[in-house]
C-alpha positions as CSV (number, residue, x, y, z in Angstrom):
1,M,-103.4,68.0,-118.1
2,K,-102.6,68.1,-114.3
3,V,-99.1,67.3,-113.3
4,L,-97.8,66.9,-109.7
5,I,-94.2,67.7,-109.1
6,S,-92.5,66.6,-105.9
7,G,-89.7,69.0,-105.0
8,A,-89.4,72.7,-105.2
9,G,-85.7,72.7,-106.1
10,I,-84.1,73.9,-109.3
11,A,-85.2,70.8,-111.3
12,G,-88.8,70.9,-110.0
13,L,-89.2,74.6,-110.5
14,T,-87.7,74.5,-114.0
15,V,-90.0,71.6,-115.0
16,A,-93.0,73.5,-113.6
17,Y,-92.0,76.6,-115.6
18,W,-91.9,74.7,-119.0
19,L,-95.0,72.7,-118.3
20,R,-96.9,75.9,-117.6
21,H,-95.4,77.5,-120.7
22,Y,-96.9,74.8,-122.8
23,G,-100.3,74.7,-121.3
24,F,-100.1,72.1,-118.6
25,T,-101.2,72.7,-115.0
26,P,-98.4,71.9,-112.6
27,T,-98.7,71.6,-108.8
28,I,-95.5,71.6,-106.8
29,V,-95.5,69.8,-103.4
30,E,-92.5,70.6,-101.1
31,R,-91.7,69.0,-97.7
32,A,-90.2,72.3,-96.4
33,A,-92.5,74.9,-94.9
34,S,-91.4,77.4,-97.5
35,L,-89.0,77.7,-100.4
36,V,-85.5,76.6,-99.2
37,T,-83.1,79.4,-99.9
38,G,-79.4,79.8,-99.2
39,G,-77.1,76.8,-99.8
40,Y,-73.9,76.5,-101.8
41,K,-72.7,78.1,-105.0
42,I,-73.4,76.5,-108.3
43,D,-72.1,77.3,-111.8
44,V,-74.4,77.9,-114.8
45,R,-72.5,77.4,-118.0
46,G,-72.8,76.0,-121.5
47,S,-76.3,75.3,-122.8
48,A,-77.8,76.2,-119.4
49,L,-77.0,79.9,-120.3
50,Q,-79.2,79.5,-123.4
51,V,-82.0,78.1,-121.3
52,L,-81.9,81.1,-118.9
53,T,-82.4,83.4,-121.9
54,R,-85.2,81.3,-123.3
55,M,-86.9,81.4,-119.9
56,G,-86.5,85.2,-119.6
57,I,-84.4,85.0,-116.4
58,Y,-80.9,85.5,-117.7
59,D,-80.7,89.2,-116.6
60,A,-82.1,88.3,-113.2
61,V,-79.5,85.6,-112.7
62,V,-76.7,87.9,-113.8
63,A,-77.9,90.6,-111.3
64,A,-78.0,88.0,-108.5
65,S,-74.8,86.2,-109.3
66,T,-72.2,85.9,-106.6
67,D,-69.7,88.3,-108.2
68,M,-66.9,86.5,-106.4
69,Q,-63.7,88.6,-106.9
70,G,-61.1,86.3,-105.5
71,A,-59.9,83.4,-103.4
72,L,-57.2,83.1,-100.8
73,L,-55.7,79.6,-100.3
74,V,-54.3,79.1,-96.8
75,D,-52.3,76.5,-94.9
76,K,-53.1,74.9,-91.5
77,D,-52.1,78.0,-89.7
78,G,-54.0,80.5,-91.9
79,T,-51.0,81.8,-93.8
80,V,-52.0,82.7,-97.3
81,V,-50.1,80.5,-99.8
82,K,-51.8,81.5,-103.0
83,E,-54.1,84.2,-104.3
84,M,-56.5,83.6,-107.2
85,T,-59.1,85.6,-109.1
86,G,-62.7,84.5,-108.7
87,D,-62.9,83.3,-112.2
88,A,-59.7,81.3,-112.0
89,F,-60.7,79.7,-108.7
90,G,-64.2,78.9,-110.0
91,H,-62.9,77.6,-113.4
92,R,-65.2,80.1,-115.1
93,V,-64.6,81.2,-118.6
94,G,-66.5,83.5,-121.0
95,E,-70.1,84.1,-119.9
96,D,-70.2,81.4,-117.2
97,L,-72.2,82.5,-114.1
98,E,-72.1,81.5,-110.5
99,I,-75.1,81.9,-108.2
100,V,-76.2,80.6,-104.8
101,R,-78.6,77.7,-105.2
102,G,-81.4,79.2,-103.2
103,T,-81.2,82.5,-105.0
104,L,-81.7,80.7,-108.3
105,C,-84.7,78.8,-106.8
106,Q,-86.2,82.2,-105.7
107,I,-85.8,83.6,-109.3
108,L,-87.5,80.5,-110.8
109,M,-90.3,80.6,-108.2
110,D,-90.9,84.3,-108.9
111,H,-91.5,83.4,-112.6
112,I,-94.2,80.8,-111.8
113,S,-95.7,82.6,-108.8
114,D,-99.2,81.9,-110.0
115,A,-98.6,78.1,-110.1
116,E,-100.0,76.0,-107.2
117,F,-97.6,75.3,-104.4
118,I,-98.2,72.9,-101.5
119,F,-95.6,73.6,-98.8
120,G,-95.1,71.7,-95.6
121,D,-96.4,68.4,-97.1
122,S,-95.2,65.3,-98.9
123,I,-96.6,62.4,-100.9
124,R,-97.5,59.4,-98.9
125,V,-99.2,57.0,-101.4
126,I,-99.2,56.8,-105.2
127,A,-101.8,54.6,-106.8
128,Q,-101.9,54.4,-110.6
129,S,-104.6,53.4,-113.1
130,S,-104.5,53.5,-116.9
131,D,-105.5,57.1,-117.2
132,R,-104.7,58.8,-113.8
133,V,-102.7,58.8,-110.6
134,Q,-104.3,58.9,-107.2
135,V,-102.1,60.7,-104.7
136,E,-102.4,60.7,-100.9
137,F,-100.5,63.4,-99.0
138,S,-99.3,63.3,-95.4
139,K,-101.4,66.3,-94.5
140,N,-103.7,67.4,-97.3
141,S,-106.6,65.6,-98.8
142,P,-106.1,63.0,-101.6
143,R,-106.1,64.3,-105.2
144,E,-105.9,63.0,-108.8
145,F,-103.3,63.9,-111.4
146,D,-102.5,62.9,-114.9
147,L,-98.8,62.6,-114.2
148,V,-96.4,62.6,-111.2
149,I,-92.8,63.9,-111.5
150,G,-90.3,63.1,-108.8
151,A,-87.8,66.0,-108.8
152,D,-87.0,65.6,-105.1
153,G,-83.3,64.8,-105.3
154,L,-80.9,62.3,-103.9
155,H,-83.4,61.1,-101.2
156,S,-86.4,61.1,-103.5
157,N,-89.7,60.3,-101.8
158,V,-91.3,59.5,-105.1
159,R,-88.5,57.1,-106.0
160,A,-88.9,55.3,-102.7
161,I,-92.7,54.9,-103.0
162,V,-92.8,53.8,-106.7
163,F,-89.4,52.1,-107.2
164,G,-88.2,50.9,-103.8
165,D,-85.7,51.7,-101.1
166,E,-83.0,54.2,-101.8
167,S,-80.3,51.7,-100.9
168,R,-81.1,49.7,-104.1
169,F,-80.0,52.6,-106.3
170,V,-77.5,54.8,-104.5
171,R,-73.8,54.6,-105.2
172,D,-72.2,56.0,-102.1
173,L,-68.8,57.7,-102.7
174,G,-67.7,58.0,-99.1
175,L,-67.6,61.8,-99.4
176,Y,-69.6,64.3,-97.3
177,L,-70.5,68.0,-97.5
178,C,-71.5,70.4,-94.7
179,V,-72.6,74.0,-95.4
180,Y,-74.1,76.5,-93.0
181,T,-74.4,80.3,-92.5
182,V,-72.1,82.1,-90.1
183,P,-71.5,85.8,-89.3
184,N,-69.1,87.4,-91.7
185,Y,-66.7,88.1,-88.9
186,L,-63.7,88.1,-91.3
187,K,-65.3,91.0,-93.3
188,L,-65.0,89.0,-96.5
189,D,-66.4,91.0,-99.5
190,C,-67.0,88.7,-102.5
191,L,-64.1,86.7,-101.4
192,E,-63.4,83.0,-100.4
193,M,-60.8,81.6,-98.1
194,Q,-60.0,77.9,-98.3
195,Y,-57.8,75.3,-96.8
196,S,-57.5,72.0,-98.7
197,E,-55.5,68.8,-98.6
198,L,-56.2,65.2,-99.7
199,G,-59.4,64.2,-98.1
200,R,-60.3,67.5,-96.3
201,V,-61.4,70.9,-97.5
202,A,-62.6,73.8,-95.3
203,A,-63.7,77.1,-96.6
204,I,-65.6,80.3,-95.7
205,W,-67.0,82.7,-98.3
206,S,-69.3,85.7,-98.7
207,S,-71.0,86.6,-101.9
208,R,-72.5,89.8,-103.2
209,G,-75.6,91.0,-101.3
210,D,-75.1,88.7,-98.4
211,A,-74.3,90.2,-95.0
212,N,-73.4,86.8,-93.6
213,A,-70.9,84.2,-94.8
214,K,-71.1,80.5,-95.5
215,A,-68.9,77.9,-93.9
216,C,-68.2,74.8,-96.0
217,F,-66.6,71.5,-95.2
218,G,-66.0,68.6,-97.6
219,F,-64.3,65.5,-96.5
220,V,-63.7,61.7,-96.9
221,A,-65.3,59.9,-94.0
222,P,-63.7,57.0,-92.2
223,S,-67.1,55.3,-91.8
224,V,-70.7,55.7,-92.8
225,I,-72.4,58.7,-91.2
226,D,-76.1,58.8,-90.3
227,L,-77.6,61.6,-92.3
228,R,-80.3,62.0,-89.6
229,N,-78.0,62.2,-86.7
230,R,-76.7,65.8,-86.4
231,A,-74.8,65.1,-83.1
232,Q,-72.9,62.3,-84.8
233,Q,-72.2,64.5,-87.8
234,Q,-70.7,67.2,-85.6
235,Q,-68.6,64.6,-83.7
236,V,-67.2,63.3,-87.0
237,L,-66.5,66.9,-88.3
238,T,-64.5,67.7,-85.1
239,S,-62.6,64.4,-85.4
240,V,-61.8,64.7,-89.1
241,Y,-60.6,68.4,-88.8
242,Q,-58.6,67.9,-85.6
243,G,-55.2,69.4,-85.9
244,I,-56.1,72.1,-88.4
245,G,-55.8,75.7,-87.0
246,W,-56.8,78.7,-89.1
247,E,-60.5,79.4,-88.6
248,V,-61.6,75.8,-88.5
249,P,-62.2,75.4,-84.7
250,K,-64.2,78.6,-84.6
251,L,-66.3,77.7,-87.6
252,L,-67.1,74.3,-86.2
253,S,-68.1,75.9,-82.9
254,M,-70.7,78.0,-84.7
255,I,-72.7,74.9,-86.0
256,P,-75.1,74.8,-83.0
257,S,-76.2,78.5,-83.5
258,A,-76.3,78.3,-87.4
259,P,-79.8,79.4,-88.7
260,D,-79.4,76.8,-91.4
261,Y,-77.5,73.6,-91.7
262,Y,-76.9,71.3,-94.6
263,F,-75.2,67.9,-94.4
264,D,-75.3,65.2,-97.0
265,A,-73.3,62.5,-98.7
266,A,-71.9,62.7,-102.2
267,A,-73.6,59.9,-104.1
268,Q,-75.0,59.0,-107.5
269,I,-78.3,57.3,-108.3
270,R,-78.2,54.5,-110.8
271,M,-81.4,52.9,-112.2
272,E,-82.3,50.8,-115.2
273,Q,-85.5,52.8,-115.8
274,W,-86.7,56.2,-114.7
275,S,-90.4,55.9,-115.3
276,Q,-93.2,53.5,-114.3
277,G,-96.6,54.1,-115.8
278,R,-97.5,57.7,-115.1
279,V,-94.7,58.4,-112.7
280,V,-91.3,59.7,-113.9
281,L,-88.1,60.8,-112.1
282,V,-86.1,63.8,-113.1
283,E,-83.2,64.1,-110.7
284,T,-79.8,65.7,-111.0
285,P,-78.1,62.9,-108.8
286,A,-78.9,60.6,-111.7
287,I,-76.6,62.5,-114.1
288,A,-74.0,64.0,-111.8
289,L,-72.4,63.5,-108.4
290,H,-74.5,65.1,-105.6
291,P,-73.3,67.1,-104.1
292,C,-70.0,67.8,-105.8
293,P,-67.4,68.5,-103.0
294,V,-67.6,72.0,-101.6
295,R,-68.7,73.6,-104.9
296,A,-71.3,72.4,-107.4
297,R,-69.3,72.6,-110.6
298,V,-72.2,71.3,-112.7
299,S,-75.3,73.4,-113.1
300,H,-78.2,72.1,-111.0
301,S,-80.4,73.4,-113.8
302,S,-78.9,70.7,-116.0
303,V,-82.3,69.1,-116.4
304,A,-83.4,72.4,-118.1
305,T,-80.3,72.6,-120.4
306,C,-81.6,69.6,-122.4
307,W,-85.2,70.8,-122.7
308,P,-86.4,69.8,-126.1
309,E,-87.4,72.3,-128.7
310,N,-90.4,70.3,-130.0
311,W,-92.5,70.6,-126.9
312,P,-95.3,70.0,-126.0
313,P,-95.4,66.3,-126.7
314,H,-98.7,64.4,-126.8
315,P,-99.9,64.1,-123.2
316,G,-99.7,60.3,-123.4
317,T,-96.0,60.4,-124.2
318,I,-94.8,63.1,-121.8
319,A,-93.0,60.6,-119.5
320,R,-91.1,59.1,-122.4
321,H,-90.1,62.6,-123.5
322,L,-88.8,63.4,-120.0
323,I,-86.7,60.2,-120.0
324,G,-85.3,61.2,-123.4
325,M,-84.4,64.6,-121.9
326,K,-82.5,62.8,-119.1
327,R,-80.4,60.9,-121.7
328,R,-79.5,64.1,-123.5
329,C,-78.5,65.6,-120.2
330,V,-76.1,62.7,-119.5
331,H,-74.5,63.1,-123.0
332,S,-74.2,66.9,-122.5
333,L,-72.7,66.7,-119.0
334,R,-69.8,64.5,-120.2
335,S,-68.2,67.6,-121.6
336,I,-68.5,69.6,-118.4
337,R,-65.3,69.7,-116.3
338,T,-65.2,69.2,-112.6
339,S,-62.9,71.5,-110.6
340,G,-59.5,70.3,-109.8
341,S,-58.7,72.8,-107.1
342,N,-61.3,71.5,-104.7
343,R,-61.2,67.8,-105.3
344,L,-61.0,65.5,-102.3
345,S,-59.6,62.5,-104.0
């Protein structure tokens, strides 16, 4: 059974792993020219830890974890007002792990390296019949698959093609997140520094094995920001963070030279149904806020934490099984706490 997965993020790579494991033939199409690495820190906890073991990647994730040793909370002038351990700051207990999103993606990809990847392309047309799906790509030749899975996140291309415009389903929360790489000029070693107040958070951190640092800004916006207009985003950042000293002006000045740049809204996708014929959506924004301000407190491998034990299903019912998996994820995530120290509202 040939399955096309749109999106080489954590959800898409995890689904590809399990489909391969049970004898299906997955193909992953990703808009980016190569695997997107870097990004913000995410926590892996609860049942997700069990999934890492079942997938045989637990030791690799432990070895690549951030190993954050502490956090310094500062005021507007950069005076340290509180010191915290890394675990206390991250609300980690027991065996909870923290890893950079892109690092986890790389680990997952390494474990399905013989799967077919199509980078630098995206789905343009999806045409379904009773027994197959005809897919047209933006660049590559058309192909047929038995099933298409949209694991392409908040701004899902598959969702837009099959279900309609994103505006019909998105619940905008008025929060925005910006993350990018900067030189580690503060010589941080597995340490995070953060300024926070109601409506504004600014942070810089460096994790194990990273010669650089990450600058992070999470804030409540006074108006809607165009997610395709980088100039407007920088203007809003400058305006929102005006009056804050510490390292904020310097960090903002580094945006134009950043080798990577991530800016998105915190939002949630709400839909009455998640499949249509042979197309199914498996997206983390459906079951958790995306992105959670400054730090992702809910594991982005949450889709994998609910993977059923009784796989593989009959090929004709695979979409229904994936929808059932999503419902189990929703139930499971209700017990996962969101950090209080970094909340914007």
